[in-house]
C-alpha positions as a Markdown table, in Angstrom:
| # | Residue | x | y | z |
|---|---|---|---|---|
| 1 | Unk | 57.5 | -2.7 | -5.5 |
| 2 | Unk | 54.0 | -3.2 | -6.5 |
| 3 | Unk | 51.7 | -0.5 | -5.4 |
| 4 | Unk | 48.2 | -1.2 | -3.3 |
| 5 | Unk | 45.4 | -0.3 | -5.4 |
| 6 | Unk | 43.9 | 3.5 | -4.6 |
| 7 | Unk | 40.8 | 4.0 | -3.3 |
| 8 | Unk | 38.3 | 6.1 | -4.6 |
| 9 | Unk | 36.9 | 8.9 | -3.4 |
| 10 | Unk | 32.9 | 8.7 | -1.8 |
| 11 | Unk | 30.7 | 10.7 | -3.0 |
| 12 | Unk | 27.3 | 11.2 | -1.0 |
| 13 | Unk | 24.9 | 11.5 | -4.0 |
| 14 | Unk | 26.3 | 8.4 | -5.8 |
| 15 | Unk | 27.6 | 6.1 | -3.3 |
| 16 | Unk | 25.6 | 7.1 | -0.3 |
| 17 | Unk | 23.0 | 4.8 | 1.2 |
| 18 | Unk | 21.0 | 2.3 | -0.9 |
| 19 | Unk | 17.7 | 3.5 | -2.2 |
| 20 | Unk | 14.9 | 1.4 | -1.2 |
| 21 | Unk | 11.6 | 1.0 | -4.1 |
| 22 | Unk | 9.4 | -1.1 | -2.5 |
| 23 | Unk | 10.6 | -4.8 | -2.0 |
| 24 | Unk | 13.6 | -3.5 | -4.5 |
| 25 | Unk | 17.0 | -2.2 | -2.9 |
| 26 | Unk | 18.9 | -0.6 | -5.3 |
| 27 | Unk | 22.5 | 0.7 | -4.9 |
| 28 | Unk | 23.1 | 4.4 | -5.8 |
| 29 | Unk | 26.3 | 3.7 | -7.5 |
| 30 | Unk | 24.1 | 0.7 | -9.8 |
| 31 | Unk | 21.8 | 3.5 | -10.6 |
| 32 | Unk | 24.4 | 5.5 | -11.7 |
| 33 | Unk | 26.0 | 3.3 | -14.0 |
| 34 | Unk | 22.5 | 2.4 | -15.7 |
| 35 | Unk | 22.1 | 6.3 | -16.0 |
| 36 | Unk | 25.4 | 6.7 | -17.3 |
| 37 | Unk | 25.1 | 4.0 | -19.6 |
| 38 | Unk | 22.0 | 5.3 | -21.1 |
| 39 | Unk | 23.4 | 9.0 | -21.8 |
| 40 | Unk | 26.5 | 7.2 | -23.1 |
| 41 | Unk | 23.9 | 5.6 | -25.4 |
| 42 | Unk | 22.1 | 8.1 | -26.6 |
| 43 | Unk | 25.3 | 10.0 | -27.1 |
| 44 | Unk | 27.0 | 7.3 | -29.3 |
| 45 | Unk | 23.4 | 6.8 | -31.2 |
| 46 | Unk | 23.3 | 10.1 | -32.0 |
| 47 | Unk | 26.9 | 11.0 | -32.8 |
| 48 | Unk | 27.3 | 8.1 | -34.9 |
| 49 | Unk | 23.9 | 7.9 | -36.8 |
| 50 | Unk | 23.3 | 11.8 | -37.3 |
| 51 | Unk | 26.7 | 13.4 | -37.4 |
| 52 | Unk | 28.9 | 14.0 | -40.5 |
| 53 | Unk | 32.0 | 12.3 | -38.6 |
| 54 | Unk | 29.5 | 9.7 | -37.2 |
| 55 | Unk | 28.8 | 8.7 | -41.0 |
| 56 | Unk | 32.7 | 8.9 | -42.2 |
| 57 | Unk | 33.6 | 6.5 | -39.2 |
| 58 | Unk | 30.7 | 4.0 | -41.0 |
| 59 | Unk | 32.2 | 4.4 | -44.0 |
| 60 | Unk | 36.0 | 3.9 | -42.6 |
| 61 | Unk | 34.8 | 1.1 | -40.8 |
| 62 | Unk | 33.2 | -0.5 | -44.4 |
| 63 | Unk | 35.5 | 0.1 | -46.9 |
| 64 | Unk | 38.5 | 2.7 | -45.8 |
| 65 | Unk | 40.0 | 2.8 | -49.3 |
| 66 | Unk | 36.7 | 3.6 | -50.7 |
| 67 | Unk | 36.4 | 6.2 | -47.9 |
| 68 | Unk | 39.7 | 7.8 | -48.7 |
| 69 | Unk | 38.8 | 8.2 | -52.5 |
| 70 | Unk | 35.3 | 9.6 | -51.3 |
| 71 | Unk | 37.6 | 12.5 | -49.7 |
| 72 | Unk | 37.3 | 11.2 | -46.1 |
| 73 | Unk | 40.5 | 12.2 | -44.1 |
| 74 | Unk | 40.6 | 8.2 | -42.8 |
| 75 | Unk | 43.6 | 8.9 | -40.5 |
| 76 | Unk | 41.3 | 11.6 | -38.6 |
| 77 | Unk | 38.5 | 9.2 | -38.5 |
| 78 | Unk | 40.5 | 6.7 | -36.9 |
| 79 | Unk | 42.0 | 9.1 | -34.5 |
| 80 | Unk | 38.5 | 10.2 | -33.6 |
| 81 | Unk | 37.2 | 6.8 | -33.1 |
| 82 | Unk | 39.8 | 5.7 | -30.5 |
| 83 | Unk | 39.4 | 8.9 | -28.7 |
| 84 | Unk | 35.8 | 8.2 | -28.7 |
| 85 | Unk | 36.4 | 4.6 | -27.2 |
| 86 | Unk | 38.7 | 6.1 | -24.6 |
| 87 | Unk | 36.1 | 8.3 | -23.4 |
| 88 | Unk | 33.9 | 5.8 | -22.8 |
| 89 | Unk | 36.3 | 3.6 | -21.1 |
| 90 | Unk | 37.1 | 6.6 | -18.7 |
| 91 | Unk | 33.0 | 6.7 | -18.0 |
| 92 | Unk | 33.2 | 2.8 | -17.5 |
| 93 | Unk | 36.4 | 3.4 | -15.1 |
| 94 | Unk | 34.2 | 6.1 | -12.9 |
| 95 | Unk | 31.6 | 3.5 | -12.9 |
| 96 | Unk | 33.8 | 0.8 | -11.7 |
| 97 | Unk | 35.5 | 2.8 | -9.2 |
| 98 | Unk | 32.3 | 4.1 | -7.7 |
| 99 | Unk | 31.1 | 0.7 | -7.5 |
| 100 | Unk | 33.7 | -1.4 | -6.2 |
| 101 | Unk | 35.3 | 1.5 | -4.6 |
| 102 | Unk | 38.9 | 1.0 | -5.9 |
| 103 | Unk | 41.0 | 1.9 | -9.0 |
| 104 | Unk | 44.2 | 0.3 | -10.4 |
| 105 | Unk | 46.4 | 1.2 | -13.5 |
| 106 | Unk | 46.3 | -2.2 | -15.1 |
| 107 | Unk | 42.4 | -2.7 | -14.3 |
| 108 | Unk | 41.5 | -2.7 | -17.9 |
| 109 | Unk | 44.5 | -4.5 | -19.3 |
| 110 | Unk | 43.2 | -7.8 | -20.1 |
| 111 | Unk | 40.0 | -6.9 | -21.5 |
| 112 | Unk | 41.8 | -4.2 | -23.8 |
| 113 | Unk | 44.2 | -7.2 | -24.7 |
| 114 | Unk | 41.1 | -9.2 | -25.9 |
| 115 | Unk | 39.7 | -6.5 | -27.7 |
| 116 | Unk | 42.9 | -5.7 | -29.5 |
| 117 | Unk | 43.5 | -9.5 | -30.6 |
| 118 | Unk | 39.6 | -9.7 | -31.7 |
| 119 | Unk | 40.0 | -7.0 | -33.9 |
| 120 | Unk | 43.3 | -8.0 | -35.1 |
| 121 | Unk | 41.7 | -11.6 | -35.7 |
| 122 | Unk | 38.9 | -10.0 | -37.6 |
| 123 | Unk | 41.3 | -8.1 | -39.6 |
| 124 | Unk | 43.3 | -11.2 | -40.4 |
| 125 | Unk | 39.9 | -13.1 | -41.5 |
| 126 | Unk | 38.9 | -10.4 | -43.8 |
| 127 | Unk | 42.4 | -10.1 | -45.6 |
| 128 | Unk | 42.1 | -14.3 | -46.1 |
| 129 | Unk | 38.6 | -13.9 | -48.0 |
| 130 | Unk | 40.6 | -11.1 | -49.9 |
| 131 | Unk | 43.4 | -13.7 | -51.2 |
| 132 | Unk | 40.8 | -15.9 | -52.3 |
| 133 | Unk | 39.2 | -13.7 | -54.3 |
| 134 | Unk | 35.8 | -13.7 | -52.4 |
| 135 | Unk | 34.6 | -10.2 | -51.7 |
| 136 | Unk | 35.7 | -8.2 | -48.6 |
| 137 | Unk | 32.5 | -8.5 | -46.8 |
| 138 | Unk | 29.1 | -10.6 | -47.4 |
| 139 | Unk | 27.2 | -7.9 | -45.1 |
| 140 | Unk | 27.2 | -6.6 | -41.6 |
| 141 | Unk | 25.3 | -9.0 | -40.0 |
| 142 | Unk | 25.6 | -13.0 | -40.7 |
| 143 | Unk | 29.1 | -12.8 | -42.4 |
| 144 | Unk | 30.6 | -15.4 | -39.8 |
| 145 | Unk | 33.2 | -13.4 | -39.1 |
| 146 | Unk | 32.2 | -13.5 | -35.4 |
| 147 | Unk | 32.9 | -17.3 | -35.0 |
| 148 | Unk | 36.1 | -16.8 | -35.6 |
| 149 | Unk | 37.5 | -14.8 | -32.7 |
| 150 | Unk | 35.6 | -17.2 | -30.1 |
| 151 | Unk | 38.7 | -18.3 | -28.6 |
| 152 | Unk | 40.1 | -14.8 | -27.8 |
| 153 | Unk | 36.8 | -14.7 | -25.8 |
| 154 | Unk | 37.7 | -17.8 | -23.8 |
| 155 | Unk | 41.1 | -16.3 | -23.0 |
| 156 | Unk | 43.4 | -18.0 | -25.9 |
| 157 | Unk | 44.2 | -15.4 | -28.1 |
| 158 | Unk | 47.1 | -17.3 | -29.5 |
| 159 | Unk | 45.2 | -19.8 | -31.4 |
| 160 | Unk | 43.9 | -16.6 | -33.4 |
| 161 | Unk | 47.0 | -14.9 | -33.9 |
| 162 | Unk | 49.1 | -17.6 | -35.1 |
| 163 | Unk | 50.8 | -19.2 | -32.2 |
| 164 | Unk | 50.6 | -23.1 | -32.1 |
């Protein structure tokens, strides 16, 4: 038996009548989403660039082995990264619920699955480069790994993870 999606509570300040700005009509939920986006972006920018944990996250993403040798607790940093991702996903779910007035348990499953396969494909690609004796990363931008994950984005994760 499948449960029907739950309706999201209506909050007058956020889901009330649309705001008229001259010839433009803006829904309050869309305005809330933009404000939440700017706040989350600012928080993430400050967190990653100006805190010790954020710098450790950058070092761990570049080379976990070297980060571990430098005294960074890599497992803790990975846990913080997942917690931060969950918090941002919660904000996104709140914005979605306010905008479309319904929430469902599985509503982010497909996007999460594609993100998982994309990260897995990138990791596999980096291991292939290492086995060939090439450097692990040729730079943050322009290394070509984003081209390897395009089948994931169009909905065919099997091609990047070994299924034929």
